[in-house]
N, C-alpha and C positions, 0 to 999 in steps of 0.2 A: 147516938145518931149523928150528932154534929161531928164527933171525932171520926166516925166512919166516913162521912162525906169529905172531911178534910183530908183523910188518908187517901181516899179515892182520887181527889183533886191532885194531890201531890204525885200520886202514881201516874196520872194522866200526863201531867207536866213533865215528869221524868221520862216517860215513854216518848213523848214528842221531842224532848231534848235529845234523847238517844237517837231517834230516827233522823233528826236534823243533822246530828254529828256524823252518822253513818253516811248520809247522802253527800255531805261535804267531803268525806274521806274517800268515797267510792267514785265520785263523779267530778271531773275537773274540766272546766272550759279553758281551752288553750288559745292564746292570742294567735290568730291566723296570720301567716306570712303573706296571704293574698290581699291585694289591694281592692279598691272599688271597681265595679263592673267586672268582677271575676266570676267564673263558672267552670263547668266541665272538670271537676277534680278527678285525679287519678292517684290513689294511695297504694303504695307497694312496700313490701319487705324485700330489700336487696339481698343478693347472695353474699354480700359483704357484711351482713348482720345489721345494717342500718335501715331506717324507715325514711322513705322519700315521698313527697307530695308534689305533684305537678298540676297545673291549671292554666286556663286561658284568661287573659285580661284584654278587653276591647275598648278602644278609644276611637270614636268616629269609624273610619273604614279600616283602621289598623288593628291587627290582632297580634298578641305576644304570648308565646308559650313560656311559662316560668316554672321554676322548681325550687324546692327548699328541702333541707336535710334536718331530721330530728336530732337535737343535741341534748339528750338526757332529760331536760326540763323545758325546752323551748325550741322553736323552729329557727334555723339559721336565716340570715338575710337572703332574700330571694335573688335568683340569678336568671337572666334571660337566656333561654335555649335557642329560640329563633323568633322571627317576627316577619310580618308581611301584610300587604294590602289586598291580596288576592286569595285569601284562605277560604275554605269551606268550614264554617263553624256551626256545629250542630249539637243539640242537647244530648243526643244518644250516641253519636259517633265521635267520641272524644279522643284526644291524643293519649297514647300509652307510653310508658317509660319502663326500662329494666336496667338493672345493675348487676354485673357479674361479681365473682368472688374477689377479683382484683380491684374492684372499685371502678371499672370501666363502665360507662353509661351509653345507652342508646335511647333515642326517643323518636316519635314520629308525629307528623301533623298532616293535614289535608290541604292541598292547593288546587284551586280551580284550573281545569285544563281547557275549558271552553265556556260558552255562555249558557249552556243548559243548566237546569236546576240541580241535576245530579251528575255533573261531569267534573270529576276531580280525581287527582292522583295522590298516592301515598308517598310522602317525602320523609326520608330517614336521615337523622344526624347522629353523630357520636362524639364522645369526649372521653379520652383515655384518662386514667387516674392522675397521671403526671402532667396532663395538658392544662393550659389556662383558658383555652377557647374551644367552643364547639366547632365541629367540622362543617364543611360545605355540605349541602343536602344531596342525596342521591335518590332516584326513583326506585321504589321497592320492586315494582312489577315491570317486566320487560316489554309489554305490549305498548302500542302507541294509540290505542283506541280511546276516544273521548267518551268515557263512560264512568260509572260509579266504581270506586275502589276504596274500601274502608273497613271499619269494624275490626281493627287490628288487635291481636294478642301477641305479646312478646314475653319469652321466658329465657333466662340465661341457662346455657348448657354447662355440664361439668367441665367441658374442654375450654370454657371461656367464650365460646361463640354464642350467638343468640338465635333462638328459633322464633320465626314469625309465622303467624297464620292470619289470613285476611279474606274478606269477601271480595270477589273480583267480577266486575260486570262486563268484561270484554266481549262476552257472547250475548249480552242483553240488547245491544244496539241493533235496531232493525236495519235490514238492507234496503228498505224502502226509503228513498231520500226524503219523502214527506214526513217520516218519523225519525229522522236522524237525531241522535242524541237522547232519544227516549229509552227508558230502562224497562227491564222485565216486569217491574211492578206497575206498568201502565203503558208500555209503548210497543208491544208486538214483537219484541226481539226474543232471543233465547233466554233460558233461565240463568240466574246468578250461580256462580261457582264458588267453592272455597279452595284456596291454594296455600301452599307453605313454601318457605325458603329458609336458608341459614345464612346469617351475615356475620362476618368477622368484625373486630373493632375498627378495621380499616374500611368497613362497609363493602367488602367484597362479597358478592352474592353467589350462592351455590345451592345444590340440592333442591332446586325448584320442582314442585310437583302439584298437580291438580288432584285434590283429595276426593272431591265429589262434584259432579257436573250439574247438580240441581239442588239448590239449598234456598232457605228463606232469605228474602232480599235485604233485610236491614235489622237483624238481631245480632247482638254482640256475640263474638266467639270466645272461647276459653282454651287455655293451654296449661299444661303442667309437666313436670319431669318426675317420673317415678324411678325407683331403683332399677327397673327393667327397661327404662327408656321413656321417650316423650309420648304424650297423648294430646289430642285436640278434640274439643267438643263444640257442638253448634246445633242450631235448629235446622232440621232437614226439611225437605219439601218433596212429596211424592206427586205423581201425575194426578192422583185423586185429591190433591191439596190437603193431605195430612201433614201437619207440621209439628213433629215431635223431635225429641233430642236424639242425636247420633254421636258416635265416638269413632275415631280412627286412632290406631296405635302404630308406632314404629317398632317392628319386630324383626330382628336380624337384618337390619338395614332396609327393610321394605315396609311401606305403609300398608296396613290392612284395608280391606274393603270396609265401607261404612257399616256400623252395627247400631241398631236401634237400642237405646239405653232402656227405654220402657215405652210400651204402647199406650199412651194416653188416648190416641186416635182423635187428636184435635183437628177437626176439619174447619179450615178458615181460608177463604180466598183472598188473602192479603197478609201482610207482615204485621205482627203484633208489636214489633220494636221492643222486645223483652227477651234478651238472651240469657243463656245459662252461665253458671260459674263453677269452677272446679278448683280443688286444692288437693295436694298430694304430700304425703309424708312417708318416705320409704315406698312400700308398695300399697299403702293405705290410700284410698282415693275417695273423696266425697264430692258429689255433684248436686247442686241445687238449681231449680228452675221453676218457671211459672207456666201454668197451663190454664186454659178455660174450656176444656173439652166439655161438650154438651151444655155450654153456657154457664158452667160453674167455675169461677176462678179459684185456683189453688196454688200454693207454694209447696213444692215437694223436695225431698232429699233422698238420695240413694247412696249406698256405701259399697265399696269393693275392697277386698283384702288381697287381691291378686293383680294389682296394677291396671285395673279396668278390663281384665279379660272377661269376668263375669260380675254380675251385680245381684244384691239381695232385693227384697221387695221394698219399694219406696214408701216413705211415711209422709203424711201430710202435716205441715207445720203451722199453717195460718190459723187465724181465729175467725174466719168468715168473711173478711172484707179486704183481701189482698189485691194489690195492683202490681205485684212483682218487684222488679228492680232488685234482684237478689245479689248477695255476695256470700262467700263461704271461705272458711279457713279451718285448719286442723290444729287444735290445742295440743293434743298428743295422739298417740296411736289408737286411743280408745275414746276420744272426745272430739266433737265437731262443733264449730260455732257458725251459725248462719244468720244473716241479716236480710231484711226485706222491708217493703213498705206495706203497711196496713192502713189504707186511707191516707191520712196526712201524717201518720206516725212512722218513724223509722224504728222498727222493732227487731228483736233478735231472740235466738234461743240457743242454749247449750244442750247438745244432744249426745248421748252415748252411742257408740257404733252399733249397739244392739237395738237401737230405735227408741230408747227411753228418753223423753224430754226432761232434762234435769233442772232447767231454770229458764224463765222467760225474762226479757228486758224490754224497756222502752228507751231507746238510745237518744232520740231527739225528735222534735216536732219539725215538720217540713210542710210541703204542699204537694198535692197530687198532680198539679199542673206540670207540663213539660219543662218549663223553665227552672223547675227545681232539680232537674237532672237525675242522675243515678248516684245514690249514696255509696260511699266507699268505706271499707274497714280493713284493718289488718291487725294482727296480734303483736303486742309489745310486752313481753314478759308475762306477768299476771294481769295485764290490762288489755283492753282493745282500744285502738285508736280509730276514731271515726272522722270522716270528712263529708260534708254535704254543702249544697248551694242554698243559701237563704234567698229565696226568690224575691222577697220584699225588700231586703237591703241590698240585693244584687251583689252578693259577696260570698266567697267560700269560707266556711267555718269549720273548726276542728275541736274535738274534745276527747278525753280519755275516760274510760270506765273500768273499774276493777271487776274482774270476773268472779 
């Protein structure tokens, strides 16, 4: 009897030891390049094969957009992209960055255009691979309306140029002087629109187009490049206040009419500030989003094998208490990785394209409050790199996890 108990105890200790070793081998906290008072991380895989992290640091009234490059086992020293005393800094409308195959970079930030709460412009800067400094900023949109412009997505095209998509509030400003500067989500103007344009590394703007003349006011947009061309996703808005996911694709040089990805039929008379995410590999496309149709919050994933022309039936990923804030990437042509927030936990799942959930993960602990922001993730070989804002320490943190 004593021998049996001793053997059992040894087995338990051995099992705990193995679990501890596995945890250390599979999960690694990385020293963050971000300083104190940092937030709004944006984590991307550049077309040059490198991983980049950008974020904002605030000191008094001054805001600085910084970035760092992953160097095999650590982050490079941070570099200032731009800084200013008149920026619009928001937990959900954070700066984006993109890098093309040549290592040329573009980034954006938001600058106040007037005294209204939501009157700000999108400013874009660039840095060519051989340059030592970032360029002077240009305004992305050509209108001069003091309104909301933001929620930007940027992806590098195969020709080295950059495709932009953004929410544009030029039509939301009321013509009534008493409501000047008020937006569509509260001010009596027209609806928010979504627009697109292409920028060169010299910040020359072309191919401007209005994709949809009525969309949700403040949900993040998403963009990806398939083998068949670009696509853009976003939360749409019908006259009946149905706010589901829509997609537009560039086919033979022409943007398609908006197509509903799936009819959740979420009727909500306001913006949930919870946008979709998209990833593409060849013509394989994965889209993840949050909905609370009929008062039931859900995180969903849908897959397309024809560059977003048609989609299968969505699957539900959450475990009952999701708050959204999704991200998605393609591991390979048959496997998808999705992250989201379940209460205070940043969780994830590895999913086969046939809908089978292969494995679940808890990536990190965060907070459900707004100042914890939107967690970010991207794939790094057989690992996933994660970035999030620690709202208690007021600092962006990073870690890796073996898949």
